[in-house]
N, C-alpha and C positions, 0 to 999 in steps of 0.2 A: 359255712360261708367260705367263699373262695375269692381272693383278690388278685387281679392281674394288672401290673403297671406297665404301660406302654411309653412312658415318658422318655426312655432312653433310645427308643427306636426312631432313627432319622429317616430312613427310606424303607419302604415295605412294598412287596409286590402283591398282586392279586391272589396268588396261590397261598401265600402265608396268611394273608388277611382272611381268606375264606376258611382256612383250617382253624385259626384262632377263634373265630366266631362260631364255628361248628362245635368246638370244645365247650364254649360258653353255653350253647344251646343244649348240648348233651348233659351238662351239669344241671341245668334248669329242669330237665326231664327227670333227673335223679333226686330232685328236691333240694338241690344245693343252690343257694343264692350266690350269684356271681357279681362281683363289683369290678368295674373297669376304671382305671385311673390314667391320666396323662395322654388321652387320645389327641394327637396332633391333627391339624386340618387335613393334611395329605392322607392320613390313615382313615379319617372319617369320610373323605371324598371317595377313596377306594372302596370302602365298605358300602357306601350308598350306590356306587356304580355296580357293585355285585348284587344289589338288591337286599342287602342286610338292613333290617329295621333297627336302627340304633335307639329308637324311643323305647324299645322293650328292655333296654339295659339300664342298670343303675350305674351311673357314671359320676366321677368326681374329677376335678381338675388336678388335684394333687393327692398323694398318698396320705398326707396329714389330714386332709378333709375327710377321706374315707375312714381313717382310724377314729376320728372324732365322731363320725356318724355311727360307727359300730359301737363305740363306747357309750354313746347316748342311748342307742337302742338297747344295749345290755343293761344299763342302769334303769331304764324304764320298765324292763321286764322283771327285774330282780328284786 
Protein backbone atom coordinates (compact mmCIF):
# COMPACT_ATOMS: atom_id res chain seq x y z
CA UNK A 1 0.00 0.00 0.00
CA UNK A 2 1.22 3.47 -0.89
CA UNK A 3 -0.21 6.74 0.44
CA UNK A 4 0.41 10.14 -1.07
CA UNK A 5 -0.77 13.32 0.66
CA UNK A 6 -1.42 16.40 -1.45
CA UNK A 7 -2.79 18.63 1.31
CA UNK A 8 0.34 20.79 1.44
CA UNK A 9 0.27 21.56 -2.27
CA UNK A 10 -1.21 25.00 -2.91
CA UNK A 11 -0.50 25.38 -6.63
CA UNK A 12 0.31 22.64 -9.11
CA UNK A 13 0.82 22.69 -12.85
CA UNK A 14 -0.37 20.18 -15.41
CA UNK A 15 3.12 18.67 -15.90
CA UNK A 16 3.49 17.75 -12.22
CA UNK A 17 -0.12 16.58 -11.95
CA UNK A 18 0.29 14.31 -14.95
CA UNK A 19 3.43 12.69 -13.52
CA UNK A 20 2.00 12.22 -10.03
CA UNK A 21 -0.99 10.36 -11.41
CA UNK A 22 1.23 8.35 -13.77
CA UNK A 23 3.15 7.11 -10.71
CA UNK A 24 -0.13 6.06 -9.12
CA UNK A 25 -1.12 4.18 -12.29
CA UNK A 26 2.25 2.41 -12.44
CA UNK A 27 1.91 1.33 -8.81
CA UNK A 28 -1.52 -0.10 -9.57
CA UNK A 29 0.00 -2.16 -12.41
CA UNK A 30 2.50 -3.54 -9.91
CA UNK A 31 -0.33 -4.57 -7.60
CA UNK A 32 0.28 -1.79 -5.09
CA UNK A 33 -2.84 -0.08 -3.80
CA UNK A 34 -2.39 3.68 -3.87
CA UNK A 35 -4.24 6.00 -1.53
CA UNK A 36 -4.44 9.71 -2.23
CA UNK A 37 -5.28 12.24 0.49
CA UNK A 38 -5.85 15.97 0.58
CA UNK A 39 -6.72 16.61 -3.05
CA UNK A 40 -7.67 20.28 -3.30
CA UNK A 41 -10.24 21.45 -5.85
CA UNK A 42 -7.58 23.05 -8.09
CA UNK A 43 -5.62 19.77 -8.27
CA UNK A 44 -8.78 17.79 -9.03
CA UNK A 45 -9.71 20.30 -11.74
CA UNK A 46 -6.27 20.03 -13.34
CA UNK A 47 -6.43 16.23 -13.23
CA UNK A 48 -9.86 16.18 -14.88
CA UNK A 49 -8.67 18.63 -17.54
CA UNK A 50 -5.82 16.20 -18.29
CA UNK A 51 -8.30 13.34 -18.66
CA UNK A 52 -7.28 11.60 -15.45
CA UNK A 53 -10.12 9.51 -14.06
CA UNK A 54 -10.17 10.25 -10.33
CA UNK A 55 -12.96 7.75 -9.70
CA UNK A 56 -10.40 4.94 -10.09
CA UNK A 57 -8.45 6.24 -7.10
CA UNK A 58 -9.02 5.55 -3.44
CA UNK A 59 -9.14 9.04 -1.95
CA UNK A 60 -9.59 10.50 1.51
CA UNK A 61 -9.93 14.08 2.67
CA UNK A 62 -7.29 13.69 5.39
CA UNK A 63 -4.35 11.46 6.26
CA UNK A 64 -6.17 10.53 9.48
CA UNK A 65 -9.11 9.14 7.51
CA UNK A 66 -6.74 7.12 5.31
CA UNK A 67 -4.93 5.67 8.32
CA UNK A 68 -8.22 4.70 9.95
CA UNK A 69 -9.29 2.95 6.75
CA UNK A 70 -5.99 1.07 6.54
CA UNK A 71 -6.25 0.07 10.19
CA UNK A 72 -9.84 -1.11 9.74
CA UNK A 73 -8.88 -3.15 6.67
CA UNK A 74 -5.93 -4.74 8.49
CA UNK A 75 -8.02 -5.68 11.51
CA UNK A 76 -10.71 -7.19 9.27
CA UNK A 77 -8.11 -9.36 7.52
CA UNK A 78 -6.28 -10.41 10.57
